[in-house]
The first five atom37 places (N, CA, C, CB, O) and aatype in JSON, in Angstrom:
{
  "aatype": [2, 2, 13, 15, 6, 1, 12, 10, 1, 10, 6, 11, 10, 9, 6, 0, 15, 15, 10, 13, 1, 16, 15, 10, 6, 7, 1, 13, 0, 10, 3, 9, 12, 1, 15, 19, 10, 5, 16, 0, 19, 0, 0, 1, 0, 14, 10, 5, 6, 18, 9, 12, 15, 19, 10, 1, 16, 14, 14, 0, 9, 19, 0, 0, 0, 14, 7, 10, 10, 16, 14, 1, 19, 17, 0, 0, 0, 2, 14, 5, 14, 15, 14, 14, 3],
  "atom_mask": [
    [1, 1, 1, 1, 1],
    [1, 1, 1, 1, 1],
    [1, 1, 1, 1, 1],
    [1, 1, 1, 1, 1],
    [1, 1, 1, 1, 1],
    [1, 1, 1, 1, 1],
    [1, 1, 1, 1, 1],
    [1, 1, 1, 1, 1],
    [1, 1, 1, 1, 1],
    [1, 1, 1, 1, 1],
    [1, 1, 1, 1, 1],
    [1, 1, 1, 1, 1],
    [1, 1, 1, 1, 1],
    [1, 1, 1, 1, 1],
    [1, 1, 1, 1, 1],
    [1, 1, 1, 1, 1],
    [1, 1, 1, 1, 1],
    [1, 1, 1, 1, 1],
    [1, 1, 1, 1, 1],
    [1, 1, 1, 1, 1],
    [1, 1, 1, 1, 1],
    [1, 1, 1, 1, 1],
    [1, 1, 1, 1, 1],
    [1, 1, 1, 1, 1],
    [1, 1, 1, 1, 1],
    [1, 1, 1, 0, 1],
    [1, 1, 1, 1, 1],
    [1, 1, 1, 1, 1],
    [1, 1, 1, 1, 1],
    [1, 1, 1, 1, 1],
    [1, 1, 1, 1, 1],
    [1, 1, 1, 1, 1],
    [1, 1, 1, 1, 1],
    [1, 1, 1, 1, 1],
    [1, 1, 1, 1, 1],
    [1, 1, 1, 1, 1],
    [1, 1, 1, 1, 1],
    [1, 1, 1, 1, 1],
    [1, 1, 1, 1, 1],
    [1, 1, 1, 1, 1],
    [1, 1, 1, 1, 1],
    [1, 1, 1, 1, 1],
    [1, 1, 1, 1, 1],
    [1, 1, 1, 1, 1],
    [1, 1, 1, 1, 1],
    [1, 1, 1, 1, 1],
    [1, 1, 1, 1, 1],
    [1, 1, 1, 1, 1],
    [1, 1, 1, 1, 1],
    [1, 1, 1, 1, 1],
    [1, 1, 1, 1, 1],
    [1, 1, 1, 1, 1],
    [1, 1, 1, 1, 1],
    [1, 1, 1, 1, 1],
    [1, 1, 1, 1, 1],
    [1, 1, 1, 1, 1],
    [1, 1, 1, 1, 1],
    [1, 1, 1, 1, 1],
    [1, 1, 1, 1, 1],
    [1, 1, 1, 1, 1],
    [1, 1, 1, 1, 1],
    [1, 1, 1, 1, 1],
    [1, 1, 1, 1, 1],
    [1, 1, 1, 1, 1],
    [1, 1, 1, 1, 1],
    [1, 1, 1, 1, 1],
    [1, 1, 1, 0, 1],
    [1, 1, 1, 1, 1],
    [1, 1, 1, 1, 1],
    [1, 1, 1, 1, 1],
    [1, 1, 1, 1, 1],
    [1, 1, 1, 1, 1],
    [1, 1, 1, 1, 1],
    [1, 1, 1, 1, 1],
    [1, 1, 1, 1, 1],
    [1, 1, 1, 1, 1],
    [1, 1, 1, 1, 1],
    [1, 1, 1, 1, 1],
    [1, 1, 1, 1, 1],
    [1, 1, 1, 1, 1],
    [1, 1, 1, 1, 1],
    [1, 1, 1, 1, 1],
    [1, 1, 1, 1, 1],
    [1, 1, 1, 1, 1],
    [1, 1, 1, 1, 1]
  ],
  "atom_positions": [
    [[10.13, 81.34, 84.46], [11.31, 82.08, 84.04], [12.53, 81.16, 83.98], [11.56, 83.26, 84.97], [13.32, 81.25, 83.04]],
    [[12.7, 80.29, 84.95], [13.84, 79.37, 84.95], [13.81, 78.47, 83.73], [13.84, 78.53, 86.22], [14.85, 78.2, 83.13]],
    [[12.61, 77.99, 83.35], [12.5, 77.14, 82.17], [12.97, 77.88, 80.92], [11.05, 76.64, 81.99], [13.71, 77.33, 80.11]],
    [[12.54, 79.12, 80.77], [12.95, 79.92, 79.61], [14.45, 80.13, 79.58], [12.24, 81.27, 79.6], [15.08, 80.04, 78.53]],
    [[15.02, 80.41, 80.72], [16.47, 80.62, 80.8], [17.23, 79.34, 80.47], [16.86, 81.12, 82.19], [18.26, 79.37, 79.8]],
    [[16.72, 78.2, 80.94], [17.37, 76.92, 80.63], [17.3, 76.62, 79.13], [16.71, 75.78, 81.42], [18.27, 76.13, 78.55]],
    [[16.16, 76.92, 78.51], [16.03, 76.68, 77.07], [16.98, 77.59, 76.28], [14.57, 76.91, 76.61], [17.6, 77.15, 75.31]],
    [[17.09, 78.83, 76.68], [18.01, 79.74, 76.0], [19.46, 79.29, 76.19], [17.83, 81.17, 76.52], [20.27, 79.39, 75.27]],
    [[19.78, 78.81, 77.37], [21.14, 78.34, 77.63], [21.46, 77.15, 76.73], [21.31, 77.95, 79.11], [22.55, 77.08, 76.17]],
    [[20.53, 76.24, 76.6], [20.73, 75.09, 75.73], [20.96, 75.53, 74.29], [19.51, 74.14, 75.8], [21.84, 75.0, 73.61]],
    [[20.19, 76.49, 73.83], [20.37, 77.01, 72.47], [21.77, 77.59, 72.29], [19.3, 78.07, 72.15], [22.42, 77.34, 71.29]],
    [[22.21, 78.36, 73.25], [23.54, 78.97, 73.16], [24.65, 77.92, 73.19], [23.74, 79.97, 74.3], [25.65, 78.07, 72.49]],
    [[24.48, 76.87, 73.99], [25.47, 75.8, 74.02], [25.53, 75.07, 72.68], [25.16, 74.82, 75.14], [26.61, 74.74, 72.2]],
    [[24.38, 74.82, 72.09], [24.34, 74.16, 70.79], [25.0, 75.03, 69.74], [22.89, 73.83, 70.38], [25.81, 74.54, 68.95]],
    [[24.68, 76.3, 69.73], [25.26, 77.21, 68.74], [26.77, 77.33, 68.92], [24.61, 78.58, 68.85], [27.51, 77.36, 67.93]],
    [[27.23, 77.4, 70.15], [28.66, 77.58, 70.4], [29.46, 76.35, 69.98], [28.9, 77.87, 71.88], [30.61, 76.47, 69.56]],
    [[28.86, 75.17, 70.1], [29.6, 73.96, 69.76], [29.41, 73.51, 68.32], [29.19, 72.85, 70.68], [30.01, 72.52, 67.9]],
    [[28.59, 74.21, 67.56], [28.33, 73.85, 66.16], [29.12, 74.76, 65.26], [26.82, 73.94, 65.83], [28.7, 75.87, 64.95]],
    [[30.28, 74.28, 64.82], [31.17, 75.11, 64.03], [30.62, 75.43, 62.64], [32.51, 74.44, 63.89], [31.03, 76.41, 62.03]],
    [[29.7, 74.6, 62.14], [29.18, 74.81, 60.8], [28.04, 75.82, 60.76], [28.73, 73.51, 60.22], [27.48, 76.07, 59.69]],
    [[27.69, 76.39, 61.88], [26.54, 77.29, 61.94], [26.82, 78.66, 61.31], [26.12, 77.48, 63.37], [25.89, 79.44, 61.12]],
    [[28.08, 78.95, 60.98], [28.42, 80.28, 60.49], [27.97, 80.5, 59.05], [29.9, 80.51, 60.59], [27.82, 81.65, 58.64]],
    [[27.75, 79.44, 58.28], [27.26, 79.6, 56.9], [25.74, 79.4, 56.88], [27.97, 78.6, 55.94], [25.18, 78.82, 57.81]],
    [[25.11, 79.87, 55.85], [23.67, 79.72, 55.72], [23.29, 78.24, 55.61], [23.15, 80.5, 54.49], [22.33, 77.79, 56.24]],
    [[24.04, 77.49, 54.82], [23.76, 76.06, 54.68], [23.97, 75.33, 56.01], [24.65, 75.45, 53.59], [23.19, 74.44, 56.35]],
    [[25.0, 75.71, 56.74], [25.25, 75.11, 58.04], [24.15, 75.42, 59.03], [0.0, 0.0, 0.0], [23.78, 74.57, 59.84]],
    [[23.64, 76.63, 58.96], [22.54, 77.02, 59.86], [21.29, 76.21, 59.55], [22.25, 78.53, 59.74], [20.57, 75.8, 60.46]],
    [[21.02, 75.99, 58.25], [19.88, 75.16, 57.86], [20.04, 73.75, 58.42], [19.72, 75.12, 56.33], [19.09, 73.18, 58.96]],
    [[21.25, 73.19, 58.28], [21.52, 71.85, 58.79], [21.32, 71.78, 60.31], [22.95, 71.41, 58.42], [20.74, 70.82, 60.81]],
    [[21.78, 72.79, 61.02], [21.62, 72.85, 62.47], [20.14, 72.91, 62.84], [22.37, 74.06, 63.06], [19.7, 72.23, 63.77]],
    [[19.38, 73.72, 62.13], [17.94, 73.84, 62.42], [17.21, 72.52, 62.17], [17.32, 74.95, 61.57], [16.32, 72.15, 62.93]],
    [[17.58, 71.82, 61.11], [16.95, 70.53, 60.81], [17.28, 69.52, 61.9], [17.41, 70.01, 59.44], [16.39, 68.82, 62.39]],
    [[18.56, 69.44, 62.28], [18.95, 68.49, 63.33], [18.26, 68.81, 64.65], [20.47, 68.51, 63.52], [17.79, 67.9, 65.34]],
    [[18.2, 70.06, 64.99], [17.55, 70.44, 66.25], [16.06, 70.1, 66.23], [17.73, 71.95, 66.52], [15.51, 69.64, 67.23]],
    [[15.42, 70.32, 65.09], [14.0, 70.0, 64.96], [13.76, 68.5, 65.1], [13.47, 70.48, 63.62], [12.83, 68.08, 65.79]],
    [[14.59, 67.69, 64.46], [14.45, 66.24, 64.56], [14.66, 65.79, 66.0], [15.45, 65.52, 63.62], [13.89, 64.98, 66.51]],
    [[15.69, 66.31, 66.65], [15.97, 65.91, 68.03], [14.84, 66.31, 68.98], [17.28, 66.52, 68.5], [14.43, 65.51, 69.82]],
    [[14.33, 67.53, 68.84], [13.26, 67.97, 69.73], [11.98, 67.18, 69.48], [13.0, 69.46, 69.54], [11.23, 66.89, 70.42]],
    [[11.72, 66.84, 68.23], [10.53, 66.04, 67.91], [10.67, 64.63, 68.49], [10.33, 65.96, 66.38], [9.7, 64.09, 69.01]],
    [[11.86, 64.05, 68.4], [12.08, 62.72, 68.97], [11.92, 62.74, 70.48], [13.47, 62.2, 68.59], [11.35, 61.81, 71.06]],
    [[12.41, 63.77, 71.13], [12.26, 63.89, 72.58], [10.78, 64.0, 72.94], [13.04, 65.11, 73.12], [10.32, 63.37, 73.89]],
    [[10.03, 64.81, 72.19], [8.6, 64.98, 72.45], [7.84, 63.67, 72.24], [8.02, 66.08, 71.55], [6.86, 63.4, 72.92]],
    [[8.31, 62.85, 71.29], [7.65, 61.56, 71.01], [8.13, 60.47, 71.95], [7.91, 61.14, 69.56], [7.65, 59.34, 71.89]],
    [[9.06, 60.81, 72.82], [9.66, 59.86, 73.77], [10.33, 58.69, 73.06], [8.6, 59.33, 74.74], [10.3, 57.55, 73.53]],
    [[10.94, 58.99, 71.93], [11.73, 57.99, 71.2], [13.16, 58.08, 71.71], [11.66, 58.2, 69.64], [13.7, 59.18, 71.81]],
    [[13.78, 56.96, 72.04], [15.17, 57.0, 72.48], [16.05, 57.53, 71.34], [15.66, 55.59, 72.94], [16.1, 56.93, 70.26]],
    [[16.72, 58.64, 71.57], [17.4, 59.36, 70.5], [18.38, 58.52, 69.71], [18.11, 60.53, 71.08], [18.31, 58.46, 68.49]],
    [[19.29, 57.87, 70.39], [20.32, 57.12, 69.68], [19.71, 56.0, 68.85], [21.34, 56.56, 70.66], [20.08, 55.83, 67.68]],
    [[18.8, 55.25, 69.42], [18.19, 54.15, 68.69], [17.37, 54.66, 67.51], [17.31, 53.31, 69.62], [17.41, 54.08, 66.43]],
    [[16.64, 55.74, 67.72], [15.82, 56.3, 66.64], [16.7, 56.77, 65.48], [14.96, 57.46, 67.16], [16.46, 56.42, 64.33]],
    [[17.72, 57.56, 65.78], [18.56, 58.11, 64.72], [19.32, 57.01, 63.99], [19.56, 59.13, 65.31], [19.4, 57.03, 62.76]],
    [[19.86, 56.05, 64.72], [20.58, 54.96, 64.07], [19.65, 54.13, 63.2], [21.25, 54.06, 65.12], [20.04, 53.71, 62.11]],
    [[18.45, 53.9, 63.65], [17.48, 53.14, 62.87], [17.13, 53.88, 61.57], [16.22, 52.89, 63.69], [17.09, 53.27, 60.5]],
    [[16.89, 55.15, 61.68], [16.54, 55.93, 60.5], [17.71, 56.0, 59.52], [16.11, 57.35, 60.9], [17.52, 55.86, 58.31]],
    [[18.91, 56.2, 60.04], [20.07, 56.29, 59.15], [20.38, 54.95, 58.47], [21.28, 56.76, 59.93], [20.96, 54.93, 57.38]],
    [[20.02, 53.86, 59.1], [20.28, 52.53, 58.52], [19.16, 52.06, 57.58], [20.48, 51.52, 59.63], [19.3, 51.03, 56.93]],
    [[18.08, 52.79, 57.52], [16.97, 52.41, 56.65], [17.37, 52.61, 55.19], [15.7, 53.24, 56.98], [17.89, 53.67, 54.84]],
    [[17.15, 51.62, 54.35], [17.52, 51.75, 52.94], [16.81, 52.93, 52.28], [17.19, 50.46, 52.2], [15.64, 53.2, 52.56]],
    [[17.51, 53.64, 51.4], [16.93, 54.82, 50.74], [15.62, 54.53, 50.01], [17.92, 55.39, 49.75], [14.74, 55.4, 49.95]],
    [[15.46, 53.34, 49.47], [14.23, 53.02, 48.75], [13.03, 53.03, 49.7], [14.35, 51.65, 48.07], [11.94, 53.47, 49.33]],
    [[13.22, 52.53, 50.92], [12.13, 52.54, 51.91], [11.83, 53.96, 52.36], [12.5, 51.66, 53.13], [10.67, 54.33, 52.52]],
    [[12.87, 54.75, 52.55], [12.67, 56.16, 52.94], [11.87, 56.88, 51.87], [14.03, 56.86, 53.17], [10.94, 57.63, 52.18]],
    [[12.22, 56.67, 50.61], [11.52, 57.34, 49.51], [10.07, 56.85, 49.38], [12.26, 57.11, 48.19], [9.17, 57.63, 49.06]],
    [[9.85, 55.56, 49.63], [8.51, 54.99, 49.47], [7.56, 55.37, 50.61], [8.61, 53.48, 49.37], [6.37, 55.59, 50.37]],
    [[8.07, 55.45, 51.83], [7.19, 55.71, 52.98], [7.89, 56.55, 54.03], [6.73, 54.38, 53.61], [8.2, 56.05, 55.11]],
    [[8.17, 57.83, 53.75], [8.87, 58.66, 54.74], [8.07, 58.88, 56.02], [9.2, 59.99, 54.14], [8.65, 59.14, 57.07]],
    [[6.76, 58.78, 55.95], [5.94, 58.98, 57.13], [6.16, 57.94, 58.21], [0.0, 0.0, 0.0], [5.87, 58.19, 59.38]],
    [[6.66, 56.77, 57.82], [6.93, 55.72, 58.8], [8.15, 56.02, 59.65], [7.11, 54.39, 58.11], [8.39, 55.35, 60.66]],
    [[8.94, 57.01, 59.25], [10.18, 57.32, 59.97], [10.07, 58.55, 60.86], [11.29, 57.51, 58.99], [11.07, 59.01, 61.41]],
    [[8.88, 59.09, 60.99], [8.73, 60.22, 61.92], [8.9, 59.69, 63.34], [7.34, 60.92, 61.74], [8.57, 58.54, 63.6]],
    [[9.4, 60.49, 64.26], [9.64, 60.0, 65.62], [8.41, 59.39, 66.29], [10.15, 61.11, 66.47], [8.53, 58.37, 66.97]],
    [[7.25, 59.98, 66.11], [6.04, 59.47, 66.77], [5.66, 58.09, 66.24], [4.87, 60.44, 66.57], [5.37, 57.18, 67.01]],
    [[5.67, 57.94, 64.92], [5.33, 56.65, 64.32], [6.39, 55.61, 64.65], [5.17, 56.8, 62.79], [6.07, 54.47, 64.96]],
    [[7.66, 56.01, 64.58], [8.75, 55.08, 64.89], [8.64, 54.6, 66.34], [10.12, 55.75, 64.64], [8.79, 53.41, 66.6]],
    [[8.39, 55.52, 67.28], [8.3, 55.16, 68.7], [7.13, 54.21, 68.94], [8.13, 56.43, 69.56], [7.24, 53.3, 69.77]],
    [[6.02, 54.4, 68.23], [4.88, 53.51, 68.39], [5.18, 52.11, 67.84], [3.66, 54.08, 67.71], [4.72, 51.11, 68.39]],
    [[5.95, 52.05, 66.77], [6.28, 50.76, 66.15], [7.43, 50.04, 66.88], [6.66, 50.97, 64.68], [7.61, 48.84, 66.71]],
    [[8.19, 50.77, 67.67], [9.34, 50.2, 68.38], [9.23, 50.49, 69.87], [10.66, 50.76, 67.81], [10.02, 51.28, 70.41]],
    [[8.27, 49.87, 70.55], [8.1, 50.16, 71.98], [9.34, 49.76, 72.78], [6.87, 49.43, 72.54], [9.97, 48.74, 72.5]],
    [[9.67, 50.56, 73.73], [10.83, 50.3, 74.6], [10.38, 49.55, 75.84], [11.53, 51.63, 74.99], [9.32, 49.83, 76.4]],
    [[11.19, 48.6, 76.27], [10.81, 47.87, 77.5], [10.84, 48.81, 78.7], [11.76, 46.67, 77.75], [11.67, 49.71, 78.79]],
    [[9.94, 48.57, 79.61], [9.89, 49.39, 80.84], [11.03, 48.95, 81.75], [8.5, 49.24, 81.57], [11.36, 47.77, 81.82]],
    [[11.63, 49.92, 82.44], [12.7, 49.55, 83.39], [12.13, 48.74, 84.54], [13.41, 50.81, 83.93], [11.01, 49.0, 84.98]],
    [[12.88, 47.78, 85.04], [12.37, 46.95, 86.16], [12.22, 47.8, 87.43], [13.32, 45.75, 86.44], [12.94, 48.77, 87.65]],
    [[11.26, 47.4, 88.25], [11.01, 48.14, 89.51], [12.01, 47.8, 90.56], [9.63, 47.87, 90.04], [11.95, 48.33, 91.67]]
  ]
}
């Protein structure tokens, strides 16, 4: 039950801070961003590095091979160093 309540709270915080959510187009944009972020978290891709890398990828590469930019594939191709013990 606590997990469900925490997830609902997160959703409400995101909705409250997203001013563009009031239009249909804004809601679509919010849903896409949330989906990308949750997928990256599930793939254990570092969010900032993943998003910056994808945004900096030239459009021609994105059009030619969009599957290479999914969070799971990106995380496998860009392993993160383990923190020192």
